[in-house]
N, C-alpha and C positions, 0 to 999 in steps of 0.2 A: 504494500500500500504506500502511496505517496504521502509524505508528511508535509503539510503546508504551514509556513511560518509567516505571520503577519509582519509586514515591513512598511515603514514610512520613508518617504523621500521628498525633499523639497528642492525646487529650483531656486537658485539665487543669482546675484550679479546680472540682473536684467535678462536672464534667459527667458525665452518665450514659454509661457505656461500652457501646458496641455496635460491631459490625463490619459491613462491607459487602464481600462477596466480589466480586472482579472477575476479570480474566483469569488463571484459575488456572494454566494450562499453563506460563506463564512467570513465575509467582510475583509477580504484581502484586496486592497486597492493602493495604487500610488497616490500620494496626497498632494494636492495643489490648491492654492487659494483661488476662490471665485468671488466676485463682488456682485454679480447679477443673480437675481432669483430666476429660476426656471419654472414656469407655470405648467402644470400637468393636468390633463383631463383623463378620467377613467370611464370607459364604456362597459357597462355591466357591473352591477353592484351585488353580485352573488358572493359566494364563499371567497373566491380569489380576489375579486374586485374590492370588496370591503376590507379584506386583509391587506391589500396594497395601500388603501387610504389610511388605515390604522397604523401601518408600519411607517409610512411617510410622516405622519404626525407625531407618533410616539418617539421615533428614533431620529427625528430631524437634527438634534444637536450632535448625535453620534455620526450621522451621515456627513454633516458639514465638517466635523472635526477630522474624520477619516479621509474624506475625498475632496472637500472644498465645495461640494455641490449643495446649493441652497434650494431645495425643492418644495413646491407649494401646490397642493391640489386646488384647482380653481373651479372645475366643473365635474359632475358625475352624471352620466346618462343611464337611465333605466326607465322602463315603462311602469314600474311599480312605485308605490309611495312608501316612504320610510319616515313617518312623522316623529318617531321616537329616537331616530339616529342623530348623533351629534353633527353628522354631515348633511342633514336635511336641507339646510339653506343652500347647499351647492348643487342639489339635484335638479335635473331637467329631463323632460321627455322629448325634447326637440334636438335632434342631432345637429341642426344648423347652428345652435348656440355654441357648439364646439368647433364646427367646421369654419365658421366665419369670425371666430375670435382670434385675432392676430397675436394676442398675448400668449396664447397656448402654443407651446413649442413641442411638447411631447404628448401623445395620446396613447393610453394603455387600453388594449382591447382584451377583455376577459369575458366576452359575451358567449363564446362557443358557437359551433356550427358554421355553416358557410354563408347563410343569409340571415340578417343583412350585414354580417361582419365583413364580407369581402367588399361590398359596395362602400361601406363606411370607411374601411381602412384605405381603399383605393383613393377615395376623395380626400382623406387627410394627407396622404402622400403627395397628391397633386397640389394641395395647399401648402406644400413644403413644410409639413409637420413630421417630426420623427414619430415612428409607431413602434410600440413594444407589445408583443402578443404572447399569450399563454395557450393559444388555440391550436391544438395539434392537427385538427381536421383542416383548418384553414391553411396552415403551413404545408401540410402534406399534399393538399390538392392544388393550392394556388401560390405556393412559395416562389416559384420562378417568376411569375407575373408580377408579384408584389416586390420582389427584389429588383426587378428591372425598372419598375415605377420609381422605387427609391433611388436607384442610380440616376435615372433621368432627371430627378428633382433634387439631387444632391442632399438627400436626407437618409436616415437609417431606418431599416426595418429589422428588428431584433426579436429573438424568440427563444431565449435560453430556457424559459419555464415550460415550453411546449413538449419537451421530451421527458426529462427526469424530475419534474417538480423542483425541489430544492437542491437536487444533485447537480453540480456543475458538470455538464457534458459538452454543450455546444462550444463554449470557449476553449476548453482543453483540446478538442479535436481541431478547431479552426485556427487556434493561435499557438497554444503550448506544444502541440505535436506537429506543427506546420513543417518542421524539418524532416519528418518521417514520411515514408510511403505507407499509407494505411493499407494493410493486406486484408483485414477482416474486422468485423464488429459482431459481437454476439451479446445479447442481453436478456435479462429478466426485467421487462419493461412495463409490467402491469402488476400492481400490488394486490388486486383482488384475486387473480388467478394464483399468484404465489402464496397467498394466505390459504387458499383452498388446497393447493398441492401440499403445503406444509402440514395441514391437518391430516391429509390422506397418508402422508409419509410418516409423520411422527406419532399420530394417534390412531391410525388406521380407520379414519372416519370416512364414510361413504361420500361420494361427490355431492349428492343431493343434500345431505345433512350439513356438509361443510359450506355449501353455497347458502343454505338457509341461515347458518350462523354468521356468515359474512354480511348478509343483508340485515340481520338483526343488529350487528355492530356498526352498521353504516358504511362498510367497506364496499358493498355491492349495491347497485341500483335495484329498484323493483323489477325493471327489465334489464337483466345482466348480460344481454346478448353481446354488446360491444366488448365487454371484458372477456367472458368465458369462451367466445368464439374467435378471439384473437384480433378483432378489428382495431381495438385501441393500440395494441402492440404493433400492428401493421403500419398504422400511421406514423408511429414513432420511428420504426426502423427505416421507413421511407425518408424521413427527415435526415436521419443520421447517414444513410447511404448517399443521399444527394450531397451532403456536406463533405463526406469522406472521399467520394469518387468523382465529384465535380459535375455531375449531370442529374437532372431532376428524375427521381424515381417515383412513379405514381402508384397509389395503393392498388388499383385494379390490375397492375402488372405483377403483384407479389402474391404467390400462392399462400393461402392462409387457412390454417386449421386451429381449432380450439381444443379445450380440455374436457369437454362435456362427455366424451366417450371413454375417458380413462377410467379404469376400474381398479379396485383394490387388488385383484389378481395381477394386473399389470404392475402395480407398485411393488407387490411382494416378490414377483419373479425378477423384476429389475434389481431389487435389493439383493437377491441371491447372486446375481451376476456382478455386484459391486457398483451399482448405479442408483441414482435417484432420477425421478421424472420431473421436468420443469417445462413451462411454456417458454420456448426460446425463440426470440426474433434474431435473425442473423443475416449478414450480407458479406460477401467476399468478392474480390476482384479476381477473375479467372485468367488463365494464361492467354486465352483468346481475346482478352479485352472486355468481355461481357461481364455482367454482374449477376451473381447467384444470390437471390434474395428470397427469404422464406420465413414464415411464422408457423410454428407447429410444436406440439409436445415433443420432447426429445429426452433420451437417456443421457445423463451427465455423470461422468465418473465421480465417485465420492471424494476423490482427492482434488477435484477441480475447485477453483475459487468460487465458481458459480454455485456449486452444490451446497455450500454453507449459507447461501442467502435465503433467509427464511421469513416467515410471517408476511407483513405488507411491505417489506423492504424491496427495493429495486437495485439492480447492478448492471453496469455496462462494461464489458471486457473489450478493450481495443488492442488489437495486435498490430504493432508497427514494426517496420524492418529494422529500426535502430533500437527501439525501446523494448521490444518483445511484448509481453502481455502486461497491460495496465488495467486495473479494476477501479472503476468509479462507483461508489456505493453510498446508499443513504435512503432516506424516505422519499419516495417518488411522488407523493401527493400531500395534501393538507394545506390549509390556508396560510399558515405561517411560513412553511418551507417554500411553497410556490411563490408567495408574495416576495420573499427574500430574493429569489431569482429574477422576478420582474423588476424589482427595485435596482438590482445590479445592472440590468439593461438600461434603465432610466439614467443611471449614473454614467454609463457608457455614452449615452446620447449627450449628456451634459459635457462630458469630456471631449466629444466630437461634434459640438453644436454647429460649428462653422463648416464642417466638411463631412462627407460620408466615409464610414469605415470601408475598407476593401474587404468585402465579405459576401459570400453567397455561392451560387453555382450557375451552370449553363442549362439551357433547355435540353430535354431528352432528345435522343436520336433513335430512329428505327432499329430494332434488334438489340437494344441496349441490355435487356434482361434475358438471361439464358433460361431455356425451358428447364425447370427443376428436375424433370424426369430424366434428362440426359446427363445429369451430374452424378458422379460416383458417390455412393453412400452405403453405410452399413445399416441394417435394419434389425430391430428386436421384433421377433414374431412369436405369436402365441396361437396354436392351432388345436382343433378338436377333430378326432377322427379315429378310424380303425388302425390296427397295428400295420396293416399293409399300406394304408394311406400315409402313415407317419414315416414308414421306411422309404416311401417314394419321395417325400419332400426332402428327407435327409440325403437321399442319393442325388437329388437335383441341386441342392444348395450346399451340401457338405459342410455344415457349420461346425465350429470348434467347441463352442460353449452350448451345452444342451441341458435342460432340466425337464424331467418327466414327472407329471402329476397323475399317477395311476388312478387315484380316487375320482378325479374329474375327467379321466380319459383325455388329458391334454398334454401337450408338449410345448415348451418354449425354448427359443434359441436365438443366437445372434449370428447374422450372416457375415460372410466376407464382404469386402467393399467392391461394388459393381455399380454401373449406371442404374438408377432407381427403376427405370422402365424395364430393364432386363430382370431385375429381382422380382418385380411384380408379375412379369410374364411367367417366370418359373413358378411362382406361388399359385398362379391361375391354372397350371397344368395338373395339379395334384388331385383335384376332386374332393379335397377336404375343406372343412370350414375354417377360414381365417378369422380368429377372434380379435386379434390386435396386430397392427403393423406400425411400429413407432421408430422414428429415425434415431440414430446414435450419433452424438456429437464428438468432436475432437477438441473441445474447449475445456 
């Protein structure tokens, strides 16, 4: 793990004052004096938006001391009323109050979804206002367009909070690891699914019961589809892939599977082979120049850094050619942690208020994403069938690791590495019932 040490630095002798934002979530910033207040607007006064407003007010002296940024919330946009909030006098239901206010230099978008977020953000950028967003769907779907708009108007579009909540991920990849060629990224990028899998692994809780508990504790929504079917993790790996490999990766190009079909039998057999099952979002640059991007349950070796990430925590493992494996770990959600990342981006805007940061990626190109079925992979397979059927599959796949459950008339094994379509073809020839087929990672 990287140990981060807070450090201050002041420019003297008439040197031009400028700032460089670093790991925002734990307050590591270069410190420069500022004399002008930067007015901020917040669009969306939900959990994250209200957290941003509260943090900016509560920690204003700390922010100013550490960074020189004097930040003030001037407007808050929401269609709801909050008469009991201390921020009630700042509330408006009219976006034009923000769009046409020339004093507002930074707009924070925490509305979520594509509409009207995309329209509002685009209009703010065209008005030459910096925009900070925590909206993973917006960045995953429209990131290239918004980055291009920001470039054309010499302003910033930043989104540290869109991937790891309070975990610094975007800055480390775009700045701190800029001297590396990023070979691959693999992450546990959804706290809800990781909580469920932790319960299944540690307490042998059935999926449905673990999901119900997650909903009771507020970790899962009433409709948990975006989490348990991998859609949330897909948006996040798209953002990280775009940043790491320089071309926009769209969610509809990434094969995505969730954890709703994982059973305790899968968990127990994986354990016997020395693995745990996690929902892994991964992307790697292949030798042919294409990107292999995938979200799915996967077997992770118990010795892996990712295997020990439990409960609602998230982690992102970045593999660079110079650094090797680096793990970025922490709480991936929550008002305070996410607000901290948002405020870090606001400070970056304050430090770069006169010019745009060199940041972003290019548009996608045809054939950028490799067909996942053509990429070599090892599979964990669990089958049910007669002795003859079992012998047939073993002769076809010749696995080294095998476990037979005679009580349930099942057999589980881990295949050699072959293109996935070849392995699936062999599995289809046996005539037996495939109960589970789960990828095995090398992270």
